[in-house]
TISE-823710 format. One line per field, with one value per atom (N, C-alpha, C): residue number from 1; residue in three letters; atom name; z, x, y. Coordinates in steps of 0.2 Angstrom, whole numbers, plus 5000, padded with zeros to 4 digits. Layout:
<pts>
num = [NUM / ...] $
residuo = [ala / ...] $
atomo = [CA / ...] $
z = [Z / ...] $
x = [X / ...] $
y = [Y / ...] $
</pts>
This chain:
<pts>
num = [1 / 1 / 1 / 2 / 2 / 2 / 3 / 3 / 3 / 4 / 4 / 4 / 5 / 5 / 5 / 6 / 6 / 6 / 7 / 7 / 7 / 8 / 8 / 8 / 9 / 9 / 9 / 10 / 10 / 10 / 11 / 11 / 11 / 12 / 12 / 12 / 13 / 13 / 13 / 14 / 14 / 14 / 15 / 15 / 15 / 16 / 16 / 16 / 17 / 17 / 17 / 18 / 18 / 18 / 19 / 19 / 19 / 20 / 20 / 20 / 21 / 21 / 21 / 22 / 22 / 22 / 23 / 23 / 23 / 24 / 24 / 24 / 25 / 25 / 25 / 26 / 26 / 26 / 27 / 27 / 27 / 28 / 28 / 28 / 29 / 29 / 29 / 30 / 30 / 30 / 31 / 31 / 31 / 32 / 32 / 32 / 33 / 33 / 33 / 34 / 34 / 34 / 35 / 35 / 35 / 36 / 36 / 36 / 37 / 37 / 37 / 38 / 38 / 38 / 39 / 39 / 39 / 40 / 40 / 40 / 41 / 41 / 41 / 42 / 42 / 42 / 43 / 43 / 43 / 44 / 44 / 44 / 45 / 45 / 45 / 46 / 46 / 46 / 47 / 47 / 47 / 48 / 48 / 48 / 49 / 49 / 49 / 50 / 50 / 50 / 51 / 51 / 51 / 52 / 52 / 52 / 53 / 53 / 53 / 54 / 54 / 54 / 55 / 55 / 55 / 56 / 56 / 56 / 57 / 57 / 57 / 58 / 58 / 58 / 59 / 59 / 59 / 60 / 60 / 60 / 61 / 61 / 61 / 62 / 62 / 62 / 63 / 63 / 63 / 64 / 64 / 64 / 65 / 65 / 65 / 66 / 66 / 66 / 67 / 67 / 67 / 68 / 68 / 68 / 69 / 69 / 69 / 70 / 70 / 70 / 71 / 71 / 71 / 72 / 72 / 72 / 73 / 73 / 73 / 74 / 74 / 74 / 75 / 75 / 75 / 76 / 76 / 76 / 77 / 77 / 77 / 78 / 78 / 78 / 79 / 79 / 79 / 80 / 80 / 80 / 81 / 81 / 81 / 82 / 82 / 82 / 83 / 83 / 83 / 84 / 84 / 84 / 85 / 85 / 85 / 86 / 86 / 86 / 87 / 87 / 87 / 88 / 88 / 88 / 89 / 89 / 89 / 90 / 90 / 90] $
residuo = [met / met / met / ala / ala / ala / thr / thr / thr / thr / thr / thr / thr / thr / thr / val / val / val / asn / asn / asn / val / val / val / arg / arg / arg / met / met / met / asp / asp / asp / glu / glu / glu / asn / asn / asn / leu / leu / leu / lys / lys / lys / lys / lys / lys / asp / asp / asp / phe / phe / phe / glu / glu / glu / ser / ser / ser / leu / leu / leu / cys / cys / cys / asn / asn / asn / glu / glu / glu / leu / leu / leu / gly / gly / gly / leu / leu / leu / asn / asn / asn / met / met / met / ser / ser / ser / thr / thr / thr / ala / ala / ala / met / met / met / asn / asn / asn / ile / ile / ile / phe / phe / phe / ala / ala / ala / lys / lys / lys / met / met / met / ala / ala / ala / val / val / val / arg / arg / arg / lys / lys / lys / gln / gln / gln / gly / gly / gly / ile / ile / ile / pro / pro / pro / phe / phe / phe / glu / glu / glu / leu / leu / leu / ser / ser / ser / leu / leu / leu / arg / arg / arg / ile / ile / ile / pro / pro / pro / asn / asn / asn / arg / arg / arg / glu / glu / glu / thr / thr / thr / ile / ile / ile / glu / glu / glu / ala / ala / ala / ile / ile / ile / glu / glu / glu / glu / glu / glu / ser / ser / ser / glu / glu / glu / arg / arg / arg / leu / leu / leu / leu / leu / leu / asn / asn / asn / asp / asp / asp / pro / pro / pro / asn / asn / asn / ala / ala / ala / lys / lys / lys / thr / thr / thr / tyr / tyr / tyr / ser / ser / ser / thr / thr / thr / ile / ile / ile / asn / asn / asn / glu / glu / glu / met / met / met / met / met / met / ala / ala / ala / asp / asp / asp / leu / leu / leu / asn / asn / asn / ala / ala / ala] $
atomo = [N / CA / C / N / CA / C / N / CA / C / N / CA / C / N / CA / C / N / CA / C / N / CA / C / N / CA / C / N / CA / C / N / CA / C / N / CA / C / N / CA / C / N / CA / C / N / CA / C / N / CA / C / N / CA / C / N / CA / C / N / CA / C / N / CA / C / N / CA / C / N / CA / C / N / CA / C / N / CA / C / N / CA / C / N / CA / C / N / CA / C / N / CA / C / N / CA / C / N / CA / C / N / CA / C / N / CA / C / N / CA / C / N / CA / C / N / CA / C / N / CA / C / N / CA / C / N / CA / C / N / CA / C / N / CA / C / N / CA / C / N / CA / C / N / CA / C / N / CA / C / N / CA / C / N / CA / C / N / CA / C / N / CA / C / N / CA / C / N / CA / C / N / CA / C / N / CA / C / N / CA / C / N / CA / C / N / CA / C / N / CA / C / N / CA / C / N / CA / C / N / CA / C / N / CA / C / N / CA / C / N / CA / C / N / CA / C / N / CA / C / N / CA / C / N / CA / C / N / CA / C / N / CA / C / N / CA / C / N / CA / C / N / CA / C / N / CA / C / N / CA / C / N / CA / C / N / CA / C / N / CA / C / N / CA / C / N / CA / C / N / CA / C / N / CA / C / N / CA / C / N / CA / C / N / CA / C / N / CA / C / N / CA / C / N / CA / C / N / CA / C / N / CA / C / N / CA / C / N / CA / C / N / CA / C] $
z = [4674 / 4674 / 4668 / 4669 / 4665 / 4659 / 4652 / 4646 / 4646 / 4642 / 4637 / 4631 / 4626 / 4620 / 4617 / 4612 / 4610 / 4602 / 4601 / 4594 / 4590 / 4585 / 4580 / 4574 / 4572 / 4566 / 4561 / 4556 / 4551 / 4542 / 4538 / 4531 / 4530 / 4526 / 4526 / 4522 / 4518 / 4514 / 4519 / 4523 / 4530 / 4532 / 4534 / 4539 / 4536 / 4529 / 4525 / 4526 / 4524 / 4523 / 4529 / 4535 / 4541 / 4545 / 4541 / 4546 / 4542 / 4534 / 4529 / 4532 / 4536 / 4537 / 4544 / 4549 / 4555 / 4554 / 4548 / 4547 / 4545 / 4542 / 4540 / 4546 / 4550 / 4556 / 4562 / 4559 / 4563 / 4568 / 4569 / 4574 / 4570 / 4576 / 4573 / 4576 / 4574 / 4576 / 4582 / 4585 / 4592 / 4595 / 4595 / 4598 / 4598 / 4590 / 4589 / 4591 / 4592 / 4595 / 4601 / 4607 / 4613 / 4614 / 4609 / 4610 / 4609 / 4604 / 4603 / 4609 / 4614 / 4617 / 4625 / 4625 / 4632 / 4632 / 4625 / 4623 / 4624 / 4620 / 4621 / 4629 / 4633 / 4639 / 4644 / 4643 / 4646 / 4644 / 4637 / 4636 / 4635 / 4636 / 4636 / 4629 / 4623 / 4618 / 4612 / 4606 / 4601 / 4601 / 4604 / 4606 / 4601 / 4596 / 4591 / 4584 / 4582 / 4572 / 4571 / 4569 / 4566 / 4557 / 4555 / 4548 / 4546 / 4540 / 4536 / 4532 / 4533 / 4530 / 4523 / 4518 / 4511 / 4510 / 4504 / 4501 / 4495 / 4495 / 4491 / 4486 / 4479 / 4472 / 4474 / 4476 / 4477 / 4481 / 4485 / 4490 / 4484 / 4481 / 4477 / 4472 / 4469 / 4465 / 4465 / 4474 / 4476 / 4477 / 4480 / 4481 / 4474 / 4468 / 4462 / 4460 / 4461 / 4459 / 4463 / 4468 / 4474 / 4471 / 4470 / 4469 / 4460 / 4457 / 4450 / 4450 / 4454 / 4455 / 4459 / 4462 / 4466 / 4461 / 4455 / 4450 / 4443 / 4444 / 4437 / 4439 / 4436 / 4437 / 4435 / 4431 / 4430 / 4432 / 4437 / 4443 / 4447 / 4449 / 4453 / 4459 / 4462 / 4469 / 4472 / 4480 / 4483 / 4488 / 4490 / 4495 / 4502 / 4503 / 4509 / 4507 / 4514 / 4514 / 4511 / 4512 / 4510 / 4503 / 4500 / 4492 / 4489 / 4493 / 4489 / 4490 / 4495 / 4497 / 4491 / 4491 / 4487 / 4479 / 4479 / 4471 / 4471 / 4474 / 4475 / 4476 / 4479 / 4479 / 4474 / 4468 / 4463 / 4457] $
x = [3903 / 3909 / 3908 / 3911 / 3911 / 3913 / 3911 / 3912 / 3915 / 3921 / 3923 / 3924 / 3924 / 3923 / 3932 / 3934 / 3939 / 3939 / 3944 / 3942 / 3950 / 3947 / 3955 / 3953 / 3960 / 3962 / 3963 / 3962 / 3964 / 3962 / 3965 / 3964 / 3957 / 3953 / 3946 / 3946 / 3948 / 3949 / 3951 / 3955 / 3956 / 3951 / 3949 / 3942 / 3935 / 3935 / 3930 / 3933 / 3939 / 3941 / 3940 / 3941 / 3941 / 3934 / 3930 / 3923 / 3919 / 3920 / 3919 / 3921 / 3927 / 3930 / 3926 / 3928 / 3922 / 3915 / 3911 / 3906 / 3906 / 3911 / 3911 / 3912 / 3917 / 3918 / 3912 / 3906 / 3899 / 3902 / 3907 / 3907 / 3906 / 3905 / 3904 / 3912 / 3913 / 3921 / 3921 / 3917 / 3916 / 3919 / 3915 / 3917 / 3925 / 3926 / 3932 / 3937 / 3938 / 3943 / 3943 / 3937 / 3938 / 3940 / 3938 / 3941 / 3948 / 3952 / 3959 / 3963 / 3959 / 3962 / 3961 / 3957 / 3956 / 3962 / 3963 / 3968 / 3975 / 3975 / 3983 / 3984 / 3981 / 3983 / 3984 / 3979 / 3980 / 3986 / 3988 / 3995 / 4002 / 4000 / 4005 / 4009 / 4005 / 4007 / 4002 / 4004 / 3999 / 3997 / 3991 / 3989 / 3987 / 3983 / 3981 / 3981 / 3978 / 3976 / 3969 / 3966 / 3958 / 3959 / 3958 / 3957 / 3952 / 3951 / 3946 / 3949 / 3947 / 3952 / 3949 / 3952 / 3952 / 3956 / 3952 / 3956 / 3961 / 3966 / 3972 / 3968 / 3973 / 3971 / 3968 / 3972 / 3972 / 3965 / 3964 / 3957 / 3952 / 3953 / 3947 / 3946 / 3950 / 3951 / 3947 / 3946 / 3945 / 3938 / 3936 / 3930 / 3925 / 3925 / 3924 / 3924 / 3929 / 3929 / 3923 / 3923 / 3918 / 3912 / 3910 / 3904 / 3900 / 3906 / 3905 / 3903 / 3906 / 3905 / 3899 / 3899 / 3892 / 3883 / 3886 / 3881 / 3882 / 3885 / 3886 / 3883 / 3879 / 3874 / 3877 / 3883 / 3888 / 3894 / 3892 / 3899 / 3896 / 3902 / 3902 / 3901 / 3896 / 3895 / 3895 / 3895 / 3894 / 3892 / 3889 / 3884 / 3886 / 3892 / 3897 / 3905 / 3908 / 3913 / 3917 / 3914 / 3918 / 3917 / 3913 / 3910 / 3917 / 3917 / 3922 / 3929 / 3931 / 3936 / 3939 / 3933 / 3936 / 3937 / 3935 / 3935 / 3941 / 3942 / 3949 / 3957 / 3955 / 3960 / 3960 / 3954 / 3953 / 3960] $
y = [4442 / 4444 / 4449 / 4455 / 4460 / 4461 / 4463 / 4461 / 4469 / 4471 / 4476 / 4474 / 4481 / 4481 / 4482 / 4478 / 4478 / 4480 / 4484 / 4486 / 4484 / 4481 / 4478 / 4481 / 4485 / 4486 / 4480 / 4480 / 4476 / 4477 / 4474 / 4475 / 4473 / 4477 / 4475 / 4470 / 4467 / 4460 / 4455 / 4455 / 4452 / 4449 / 4455 / 4455 / 4450 / 4453 / 4448 / 4442 / 4438 / 4434 / 4431 / 4433 / 4429 / 4428 / 4433 / 4434 / 4426 / 4426 / 4422 / 4414 / 4415 / 4408 / 4405 / 4411 / 4411 / 4408 / 4410 / 4408 / 4400 / 4398 / 4393 / 4386 / 4390 / 4386 / 4387 / 4388 / 4390 / 4393 / 4401 / 4404 / 4412 / 4418 / 4423 / 4425 / 4431 / 4435 / 4437 / 4438 / 4440 / 4432 / 4426 / 4422 / 4419 / 4419 / 4415 / 4418 / 4426 / 4429 / 4430 / 4429 / 4426 / 4418 / 4416 / 4407 / 4408 / 4412 / 4413 / 4418 / 4422 / 4427 / 4420 / 4417 / 4412 / 4407 / 4404 / 4398 / 4403 / 4407 / 4411 / 4411 / 4415 / 4417 / 4411 / 4403 / 4398 / 4394 / 4395 / 4391 / 4396 / 4402 / 4409 / 4407 / 4407 / 4406 / 4406 / 4408 / 4406 / 4398 / 4396 / 4389 / 4384 / 4387 / 4382 / 4384 / 4379 / 4382 / 4379 / 4384 / 4383 / 4379 / 4378 / 4377 / 4372 / 4373 / 4369 / 4365 / 4358 / 4352 / 4353 / 4354 / 4355 / 4349 / 4344 / 4339 / 4341 / 4337 / 4337 / 4334 / 4335 / 4332 / 4324 / 4320 / 4314 / 4311 / 4315 / 4313 / 4317 / 4321 / 4322 / 4317 / 4317 / 4311 / 4304 / 4303 / 4296 / 4297 / 4302 / 4304 / 4304 / 4308 / 4306 / 4300 / 4298 / 4289 / 4288 / 4286 / 4282 / 4284 / 4291 / 4294 / 4292 / 4291 / 4288 / 4281 / 4276 / 4269 / 4266 / 4273 / 4272 / 4274 / 4277 / 4279 / 4273 / 4271 / 4265 / 4260 / 4259 / 4253 / 4247 / 4247 / 4240 / 4238 / 4243 / 4243 / 4234 / 4232 / 4226 / 4228 / 4222 / 4223 / 4218 / 4219 / 4211 / 4212 / 4205 / 4206 / 4204 / 4201 / 4201 / 4202 / 4202 / 4203 / 4197 / 4189 / 4185 / 4185 / 4186 / 4185 / 4190 / 4196 / 4202 / 4200 / 4195 / 4192 / 4187 / 4183 / 4178 / 4180 / 4185 / 4189 / 4191 / 4194 / 4198 / 4191 / 4188 / 4181 / 4177 / 4176 / 4172 / 4174] $
</pts>
């Protein structure tokens, strides 16, 4: 299949942000644009959203709490689910 070059004009800061996002998603900008073009043609519209899963404040706090508990030598631990359930039901 023959390829062609497409030039896209965009704001310099937008290009930097887009390139950074592509890198975080494991893509280069050319691959991201090709994915977009193929899916847009297939769906005959804007077909999808690529986004990073950025946790909200509640999720960040839950992660921090679990990390703190993992590193706390005084945190209560259980050997079995039954042991934990017995303690919860006590």
